N, C-alpha and C positions, 0 to 999 in steps of 0.2 A: 344046560351046560354052562358052567361058570367061566368067566373071563380069566385067562391066566395072568398072574402077577407079572408086571413088566420087569425086565432085567435092569438093575441100576445102571445109569449111564456114566456116572462120575465116581471117583474114589470116595468122595464125601457121602454119596448115596449108598455106596457099598458098605462103608463103615457103619452108617445108621442101620442098614438092613441086617448086618451081621450081629450088631450089639443091641438091637431093639428088644429082644426077649429079656436080656439081663437088665436093661434100663427099666422096663415095665415091672419086672420083679422087684427091683430096688424101690421103685415108687410105691408099689403095693406094701412093701415092708415099712416104708416111712409112714404111709397112711395108717397102717395098723398100730404103729408106735404112737402116733398122735392120738388115735382113738383111745388107746390104753391110758395115755396121760389124761385125756379129758374124762374118761370114765373112772379111773382109779386114783388119779393124782400122781405125784412123783414119789419115788422112794426117798428115804431119809438122806441118802448119800448124794443126792442130785439137786440141781436147781434148774429153774426154767432157762436161765442163761446158758447153762451147760448143755441142756437138752437141745435148745434152739441152735446153738453153735454146732453141735454134732449133726443135727438134721441138715443144717446149711452146708456143712462139709460133704455130707452124702449127696445132696443135690448137685453140688459142684462136681463131684466125681461122676455123676450120671451125665451131666452135660458134657464133660470131657470124653466120656465113653462113647457118646453118640456124635461127637464132633461139633457141638454147638458153641464152643468157646474158642 
């Protein structure tokens, strides 16, 4: 028999629990994006600076989503 997951005790824990799936999904998407850049390079309309700025923006959105900022 497995141990039940504890109920979050604070609002911050609740926010993290509710948004954890979306955060992991976003991190998975970022990982795939970086893997694609490493494997195939950038498309002609982009630069590393643009890609990194976009990835950084996405990371900031994730941290806001789970209440880490």
